[in-house]
C-alpha positions as CSV (number, residue, x, y, z in Angstrom):
1,X,114.3,89.5,141.0
2,X,113.6,90.5,137.4
3,X,110.0,91.0,136.2
4,X,108.9,89.0,133.2
5,X,107.4,90.7,130.3
6,X,103.8,90.0,131.1
7,X,104.4,91.5,134.6
8,X,105.9,94.5,133.0
9,X,102.9,94.9,130.5
10,X,100.4,94.5,133.4
11,X,102.1,97.3,135.2
12,X,101.9,99.5,132.3
13,X,98.3,98.6,131.5
14,X,97.2,99.5,135.1
15,X,99.1,102.8,135.4
16,X,98.9,104.2,131.9
17,X,96.7,107.2,131.4
18,X,96.4,108.5,127.6
19,X,94.6,111.7,127.6
20,X,92.1,112.5,125.0
21,X,93.8,115.7,123.7
22,X,91.9,116.0,120.4
23,X,88.6,117.5,119.8
24,X,86.0,116.7,117.0
25,X,84.1,120.0,116.5
26,X,81.4,118.3,114.4
27,X,80.7,115.6,116.7
28,X,81.5,117.6,119.8
29,X,83.7,114.9,121.6
30,X,87.2,114.5,122.6
31,X,89.2,111.6,121.5
32,X,92.9,110.4,121.6
33,X,95.2,109.6,118.7
34,X,98.0,107.1,118.6
35,X,100.4,109.9,119.3
36,X,98.6,110.5,122.7
37,X,99.1,107.0,123.5
38,X,102.7,106.9,122.6
39,X,103.4,110.1,124.6
40,X,101.9,108.5,127.7
41,X,103.7,105.4,127.3
42,X,107.1,106.8,127.2
43,X,107.8,107.4,130.8
44,X,107.2,103.7,131.4
45,X,109.6,102.4,128.9
46,X,113.0,103.1,130.6
47,X,111.6,102.2,134.2
48,X,110.2,98.9,132.9
49,X,113.2,98.2,130.6
50,X,111.0,97.8,127.5
51,X,110.4,99.3,124.1
52,X,107.4,99.7,121.9
53,X,107.4,99.3,118.1
54,X,104.7,99.5,115.5
55,X,104.8,97.8,112.1
56,X,102.3,98.1,109.2
57,X,101.9,95.6,106.4
58,X,99.4,95.7,103.4
59,X,97.6,92.4,103.7
60,X,95.4,93.0,100.6
61,X,95.5,95.2,97.7
62,X,92.0,94.9,96.3
63,X,90.4,95.9,98.5
64,X,93.3,97.7,100.3
65,X,93.6,96.3,103.9
66,X,96.4,97.5,106.2
67,X,97.6,95.3,109.2
68,X,99.0,97.1,112.0
69,X,101.1,95.4,114.7
70,X,102.0,97.1,118.1
71,X,104.6,95.2,119.9
72,X,106.3,95.5,123.3
73,X,109.7,94.0,123.6
74,X,111.6,93.3,126.8
75,X,115.2,94.6,126.9
76,X,116.3,92.1,129.4
77,X,115.1,89.0,127.5
78,X,114.0,88.0,124.1
79,X,110.4,88.2,125.0
80,X,107.7,90.2,123.0
81,X,103.9,90.5,123.1
82,X,102.1,91.7,120.0
83,X,98.7,93.1,119.2
84,X,97.1,93.6,115.8
85,X,94.6,95.9,114.1
86,X,93.1,95.4,110.7
87,X,91.9,98.5,108.7
88,X,90.3,98.8,105.3
89,X,91.2,101.9,103.3
90,X,88.1,103.6,101.8
91,X,89.4,104.7,98.3
92,X,86.1,106.0,97.4
93,X,85.8,108.7,100.1
94,X,85.7,112.2,98.9
95,X,87.4,115.2,100.2
96,X,90.8,113.4,100.9
97,X,93.8,112.8,98.6
98,X,95.1,109.3,98.2
99,X,98.0,109.9,100.8
100,X,95.4,111.3,103.2
101,X,93.2,108.2,102.8
102,X,96.3,105.9,103.6
103,X,97.5,108.1,106.3
104,X,94.1,108.2,108.0
105,X,94.0,104.3,108.0
106,X,97.5,104.1,109.1
107,X,96.8,106.5,112.2
108,X,93.5,104.5,113.0
109,X,95.3,101.1,112.8
110,X,98.2,102.4,115.1
111,X,95.5,103.8,117.7
112,X,93.7,100.5,117.8
113,X,96.7,98.2,117.8
114,X,98.2,100.3,120.7
115,X,94.7,100.3,122.4
116,X,94.4,96.6,122.3
117,X,98.0,96.0,123.5
118,X,97.8,98.4,126.5
119,X,94.0,97.7,127.2
120,X,92.9,101.1,126.5
121,X,89.3,101.2,126.5
122,X,87.7,103.7,123.9
123,X,84.0,103.2,124.7
124,X,83.8,106.6,126.1
125,X,84.9,108.0,122.6
126,X,82.8,109.4,119.6
127,X,79.5,107.6,119.4
128,X,79.6,106.0,122.8
129,X,79.7,109.6,124.5
130,X,76.6,110.8,122.8
131,X,73.4,110.8,124.7
132,X,71.0,108.5,122.7
133,X,68.6,108.4,125.6
134,X,66.0,110.7,123.9
135,X,65.9,112.9,126.9
136,X,66.9,116.2,125.1
137,X,65.2,117.5,122.0
138,X,67.4,117.3,118.8
139,X,68.2,120.4,116.8
140,X,66.4,120.4,113.4
141,X,68.4,121.0,110.4
142,X,66.1,122.4,107.7
143,X,68.3,125.0,105.7
144,X,71.1,124.9,103.4
145,X,72.0,128.4,104.8
146,X,72.4,126.9,108.4
147,X,76.0,126.7,109.4
148,X,75.5,123.4,110.7
149,X,74.6,122.2,107.2
150,X,78.0,123.3,105.9
151,X,79.7,121.3,108.8
152,X,77.5,118.3,107.9
153,X,78.6,118.4,104.2
154,X,82.2,118.7,105.1
155,X,81.8,115.7,107.6
156,X,80.2,113.5,104.8
157,X,82.8,114.5,102.2
158,X,85.5,113.5,104.7
159,X,83.9,110.0,105.0
160,X,81.5,110.7,107.6
161,X,78.3,108.6,107.9
162,X,74.8,110.4,107.4
163,X,73.4,108.2,110.2
164,X,75.7,109.9,112.6
165,X,74.3,113.3,111.6
166,X,70.7,111.8,111.8
167,X,71.4,110.5,115.3
168,X,72.2,114.1,116.5
169,X,69.9,116.4,114.4
170,X,66.5,115.9,112.9
171,X,66.8,116.5,109.2
172,X,64.3,117.9,106.9
173,X,63.6,115.7,103.8
174,X,65.4,118.3,101.5
175,X,68.5,118.4,103.7
176,X,68.6,114.6,104.2
177,X,68.5,114.2,100.3
178,X,71.3,116.9,99.8
179,X,73.4,115.1,102.3
180,X,72.8,111.7,100.6
181,X,73.9,113.4,97.3
182,X,77.1,114.7,99.0
183,X,77.8,111.1,100.5
184,X,80.9,109.5,98.6
185,X,80.0,106.6,96.4
186,X,81.1,103.2,97.9
């Protein structure tokens, strides 16, 4: 008896393990990219007689918004199951060229469309893995000569949020003002 696509997808969702092979040095956390998810699903595709596709579509130009659709298709029938992710593209972020801005949004959309389709929970990524309990003392960032300051500026110029830095470090008034000045205009 052939399995239907819902059964095949359920089998993949239960057994898929996509590793977090990437590391964010500023935030000090591991994360997974769309490529990690695609690599993890490949062994299942032949055995389950399925394929996965990803399509992207600009659904708005002003502001630019990208819709990414991840689909699983059954090779034994015409059945397909789809999942979407909607991602805005921040044209004002500093530190990236225009192709990099679109590429970053594309990668983000792919990761979340695949994650939605395959039930990959990212709650342990990024901010969710940070300890906000207040049990440990924060490092205070008070000097522009501190190597952490250079990392913070790079993070901000790349589109990072100052609140993420303030959540991890205590900032002197001078450092906070300097970081606000480095923040890309929205």
